[in-house]
C-alpha positions in Angstrom: 12.3 -9.0 -28.4 10.7 -11.9 -26.6 7.3 -13.1 -27.8 5.8 -12.4 -24.4 6.6 -8.7 -24.6 3.8 -6.8 -26.1 4.8 -3.2 -25.4 8.2 -1.5 -25.9 7.9 1.7 -24.1 10.0 4.8 -23.3 9.5 6.8 -20.1 10.7 10.4 -20.0 11.2 12.0 -16.6 13.4 14.8 -15.2 15.7 12.9 -12.8 15.9 9.7 -10.7 13.8 9.9 -7.5 13.2 7.6 -4.5 9.5 7.4 -5.4 9.7 6.6 -9.2 12.6 4.2 -9.2 10.7 1.4 -7.5 7.8 1.8 -10.0 10.3 1.5 -12.9 11.6 -1.7 -11.3 8.0 -3.0 -11.1 7.3 -2.2 -14.7 10.6 -3.8 -15.8 9.6 -7.0 -14.1 6.4 -7.3 -16.0 6.9 -9.8 -18.9 4.6 -7.8 -21.2 6.7 -4.6 -21.0 10.1 -3.7 -22.4 11.0 -0.5 -20.6 13.7 2.2 -21.1 13.7 5.2 -18.8 15.2 8.5 -20.1 16.4 11.0 -17.5 17.2 14.6 -18.2 19.4 15.1 -15.1 21.5 13.1 -12.6 20.1 15.2 -9.7 19.3 12.9 -6.8 22.2 10.6 -7.6 24.7 13.3 -6.7 24.9 15.5 -3.6 22.8 18.7 -4.2 21.4 21.5 -2.2 17.7 21.4 -1.6 16.3 24.8 -0.5 13.2 23.2 0.9 15.3 21.1 3.4 18.1 23.7 3.5 20.5 20.8 3.2 23.1 19.2 0.9 22.3 15.5 0.5 21.8 12.7 -1.9 19.2 9.9 -1.5 20.6 6.8 0.2 18.4 4.2 -1.5 19.2 2.5 -4.9 17.7 4.7 -7.7 19.0 3.0 -10.9 18.9 -0.7 -10.1 16.5 -3.1 -11.9 15.6 -1.3 -15.1 17.2 0.1 -18.3 17.9 3.8 -18.3 19.6 6.4 -20.4 20.9 9.9 -19.3 20.3 12.4 -22.0 22.8 15.1 -22.7 21.6 18.6 -21.7 22.8 21.3 -24.1 21.2 24.2 -22.3 23.8 27.0 -21.6 22.2 27.4 -18.1 21.1 24.0 -16.8 18.2 24.2 -14.4 14.8 22.8 -13.6 13.0 25.4 -15.7 11.7 25.5 -19.3 15.0 26.6 -21.1 17.2 24.9 -18.5 16.4 21.4 -19.9 17.2 20.9 -23.6 17.9 17.4 -24.7 17.4 17.0 -28.5 18.8 13.5 -28.4 15.4 12.2 -27.3 14.2 12.7 -30.9 16.9 10.4 -32.3 16.2 7.9 -29.6 12.5 7.7 -30.6 13.5 7.4 -34.3 16.1 4.6 -33.7 14.2 2.5 -31.2 10.7 2.5 -32.6 8.9 2.5 -29.3 5.2 1.4 -29.1 4.6 4.5 -26.8 6.4 7.3 -24.9 5.2 8.1 -21.4 6.0 11.7 -20.5 5.9 12.7 -16.9 5.0 16.3 -17.6 5.3 19.0 -20.1 7.0 21.9 -18.3 10.5 21.9 -19.9 11.7 22.2 -23.5 12.9 18.6 -23.6 9.3 17.3 -23.2 8.2 19.4 -26.2 11.1 18.1 -28.2 9.9 14.6 -27.3 6.4 15.5 -28.4 7.7 16.6 -31.7 9.7 13.4 -31.9 6.5 11.4 -31.3 4.7 13.2 -34.1 7.6 12.8 -36.5 8.1 9.1 -35.8 4.4 8.3 -35.2 5.1 7.2 -31.7 1.9 7.3 -29.5 2.2 9.7 -26.6 0.9 9.0 -23.1 0.9 11.9 -20.7 1.3 11.4 -16.9 1.2 14.1 -14.3 0.0 15.2 -10.8 -1.3 18.7 -11.6 -4.7 20.0 -10.6 -6.8 23.2 -11.0 -6.8 24.5 -7.5 -3.8 26.8 -7.8 -4.7 30.4 -8.8 -3.5 31.3 -12.2 -3.7 34.8 -13.8 -6.5 35.0 -16.3 -4.3 35.8 -19.3 -1.9 32.9 -18.4 -4.8 30.5 -18.0 -6.1 31.6 -21.4 -2.9 30.8 -23.3 -2.2 27.7 -21.2 -5.6 26.4 -22.3 -4.9 27.0 -26.0 -1.5 25.3 -25.8 -2.5 22.4 -23.6 -5.7 21.7 -25.5 -3.7 21.4 -28.7 -1.2 19.0 -27.0 -3.9 17.0 -25.3 -5.8 16.5 -28.5 -2.7 14.8 -30.0 -2.0 12.5 -27.0 -3.0 8.9 -27.2 -3.8 8.4 -23.5 -3.5 10.0 -20.1 -2.5 8.5 -16.7 -4.2 10.4 -13.9 -2.9 10.2 -10.3 -6.0 11.2 -8.4 -9.5 12.7 -9.1 -8.4 16.3 -9.0 -5.7 15.4 -11.5 -8.3 13.8 -13.7 -10.3 17.0 -13.7 -7.2 18.9 -14.8 -6.7 16.7 -17.8 -10.5 16.9 -18.7 -10.5 20.7 -18.3 -7.7 21.0 -20.9 -9.5 18.7 -23.4 -8.7 15.1 -22.5 -11.6 12.8 -23.3 -13.0 10.3 -20.8 -12.1 7.2 -22.9 -8.4 8.2 -22.9 -8.1 8.6 -19.1 -6.6 5.7 -17.0 -6.0 5.6 -13.3 -2.4 5.4 -12.2 -2.3 6.3 -8.5 0.4 8.3 -6.8 1.8 5.3 -5.0 4.9 4.5 -2.9 6.7 1.2 -2.5 4.1 -0.5 -0.3 6.2 -3.7 -0.2 9.2 -1.9 1.2 7.2 0.0 3.9 5.0 -3.0 4.7 8.1 -5.1 5.4 9.6 -2.4 7.6 6.3 -2.1 9.5 6.5 -5.8 10.4 10.2 -5.6 11.2 10.0 -2.5 13.5 6.7 -2.8 15.3 8.3 -4.8 18.2 11.2 -2.3 18.5 9.2 0.8 19.5 10.7 1.1 23.0 14.3 1.1 21.6 13.6 3.5 18.8 11.8 6.0 21.1 14.8 5.9 23.4 17.2 6.5 20.5 15.0 9.5 19.4 15.2 10.9 22.9 11.5 10.6 23.7 11.1 10.5 27.5 7.5 9.7 28.0 7.5 6.3 26.4 3.8 5.6 27.2 2.4 8.7 25.6 1.1 8.6 22.0 3.4 10.1 19.4 2.1 12.6 16.8 4.3 12.9 13.7 5.1 15.4 11.0 7.5 14.5 8.2 8.6 16.9 5.5 10.1 20.2 4.7 9.8 23.1 7.2 8.5 25.6 4.7 5.4 27.8 4.7 3.5 25.7 2.2 3.7 22.7 4.5 2.4 24.7 7.5 4.3 22.8 10.2 3.6 25.5 12.8 -0.1 24.7 12.6 0.6 21.5 14.6 2.5 23.5 17.2 -0.4 25.9 17.5 -2.8 23.0 18.0 -0.4 21.5 20.6 -0.5 24.8 22.5 -4.3 24.5 22.7 -4.1 20.9 23.9 -1.2 21.4 26.3 -3.3 21.3 29.5 -5.9 18.8 28.1 -4.0 15.9 26.4 -0.7 14.2 27.0 1.3 13.3 23.9 4.7 13.5 22.2 5.1 15.6 19.1 7.8 14.5 16.7 9.1 16.6 13.8 11.3 14.8 11.2 12.7 17.1 8.6 14.4 20.5 8.2 14.1 23.7 6.3 14.0 27.5 6.4 11.4 27.6 9.3 13.4 25.3 11.6 14.6 28.0 13.9 11.2 29.7 14.0 9.5 26.4 15.0 12.0 25.7 17.8 11.7 29.3 19.0 7.9 28.9 19.1 8.3 25.8 21.3 10.6 27.6 23.8 8.5 30.8 23.9 5.3 28.9 24.6 7.0 26.4 27.0 5.7 23.4 25.0 6.9 20.1 26.5 7.6 16.8 24.8 8.3 18.3 21.3 11.2 16.7 19.5 13.1 17.7 16.3 15.2 15.1 14.7 16.6 17.1 11.8 16.7 15.9 8.2 16.5 12.1 7.8 17.2 10.2 4.6 14.8 7.8 2.9 16.1 4.6 4.5 15.8 6.2 8.0 12.1 7.2 7.8 10.5 3.9 8.6 11.7 3.8 12.2 9.9 7.1 12.9 6.7 6.0 11.3 6.9 2.8 13.4 6.8 4.7 16.7 4.0 7.0 15.7 0.3 6.9 16.7 -1.1 9.8 14.6 0.3 11.3 11.4 -0.6 15.0 10.6 -0.1 16.8 7.3 -1.4 20.5 7.5 -0.2 21.6 4.1 -1.5 24.8 2.4 -1.2 23.0 -0.9 0.1 19.4 -1.6 -1.0 17.8 -4.8 0.1 14.3 -4.0 2.2 14.0 -0.9 3.9 10.6 -0.7 4.4 10.9 3.1 0.6 10.3 3.5 0.9 7.0 1.7 4.0 6.0 3.7 2.1 6.7 6.9 -0.8 4.6 5.9 1.6 1.7 5.3 2.3 1.7 9.0 -1.3 1.5 9.9 -1.5 5.1 11.1 -4.6 7.3 11.6 -4.1 10.5 9.6 -5.2 14.1 10.0 -4.7 16.1 6.8 -5.8 19.5 5.6 -8.0 19.9 2.5 -5.0 21.4 0.8 -3.9 17.8 0.4 -5.4 17.1 -3.0 -5.4 13.3 -2.7 -7.3 13.5 0.6 -10.8 13.1 -1.1 -9.6 9.9 -2.7 -7.8 8.4 0.3 -9.4 9.8 3.5 -13.0 9.1 2.8 -15.7 9.6 5.4 -13.3 9.1 8.3 -12.2 5.7 7.1 -8.6 6.2 8.1 -8.6 9.6 9.6 -10.0 13.2 9.2 -9.8 16.1 6.8 -10.0 19.6 8.1 -10.1 23.1 6.5 -6.5 24.3 5.9 -5.4 26.8 8.5 -8.3 26.0 10.9 -6.2 25.4 14.0 -9.2 24.8 16.3 -10.5 22.1 14.0 -7.1 20.5 13.8 -6.8 20.5 17.6 -10.3 19.1 17.9 -9.6 16.1 15.6 -6.2 15.5 17.2 -7.7 15.4 20.7 -10.4 13.1 19.5 -8.0 10.5 18.1 -5.5 10.8 21.0 -8.1 10.3 23.7 -9.7 7.3 22.0 -7.4 4.3 21.8 -10.1 2.1 20.1 -10.6 4.8 17.5 -6.9 4.9 16.8 -6.8 1.2 16.3 -9.9 1.1 14.0 -8.6 3.9 11.8 -5.2 2.3 11.7 -6.6 -1.0 10.5 -8.6 0.8 7.8 -5.4 2.7 6.8 -3.7 -0.6 5.8 -6.8 -1.5 3.6 -6.9 1.9 2.0 -3.2 2.0 1.0 -3.4 -1.5 -0.5 -5.5 0.0 -3.3 -2.8 2.7 -3.9 0.0 0.5 -5.1 2.5 -0.1 -7.9 0.3 -3.0 -9.0 -2.5 -0.6 -9.7 0.0 1.7 -11.6 1.1 -1.2 -13.8 -2.5 -2.1 -14.5 -3.3 1.5 -15.5 -0.3 1.7 -17.8 -1.1 -1.6 -19.5 -4.7 -0.5 -20.0 -3.5 2.7 -21.6 -1.1 0.8 -23.8 -3.8 -1.6 -24.9 -6.1 1.3 -25.6 -3.7 3.1 -27.9 -2.7 -0.1 -29.7 -6.4 -0.9 -30.4 
């Protein structure tokens, strides 16, 4: 190992994703880190059916380039993303043979993670827990009781914690993590990638709008990107559009797909809503062009612990309107700095804030400028800093 490398670390995660792979590349570039990522599944690399989108697809961006990785063998008789569907005993041998300075585990919800925890204790490998959970979801009292016993026991043995946002920090503290062991590691996206696309595409708006079929080229564009599922509440935007139909002129763009697709289109037809466009599912490399033609980004989710679409929108200098079901909102959308937060399900408030931004061009530009400043603090650089601080802490 090079003398410059201070930390030899393993990172355990369920499968390759378009959001984590750029972070792994960033960690691997750091001369102080020798990283190996362990995956429990090849999901994401291969075509698979996603019930949220209602589509078979695979991500069209590189997921394995730029960092060392190992796919663990799953011995579960019924492979699935549930507790007994992920069983990879090989992780224990990997910890024993490689003598890592620490294992970072992205969660604890499948059996493989608990095998890894046992491996850490047997091999005296420090454990760092990373997650995006919070306490807002309702849990039956008896389940919460046993969960607290189990997690408190686990958290007492962990060397450090990487929290993604303040509600996530509260979650770790509730189950016994001490303040000194908590390190901020934000739920970031690849700001460099989206920032580059922002500069490339901002002069091509007319062409992109034409390709998307948008007829009123001079009207502002309101964007929703995501799965058409009840938890994301995409119909709330249509309800708000119906209220504003005779008061404000704008285009409404839906990028995504899912079980509610037909219902959303039917709502548009029944209410004779104009200038509403559905693009269908778009893969990761296609998303920047839709952000580039947008003037306001809306996320009305019932519950969304750490939606990456919010960070992506901020990278394009977009004002945002999000519900308080978005749990990173208190950290990111502060005091109207880059947009507004409204009570989830409050259609009138959503329509009010949407109208306020759409009718005030100067406000849109001011919020957009602030958005770029806000997202710069939610970056992979901050993630690497947080991870290095946690590693130095457990070493000391």
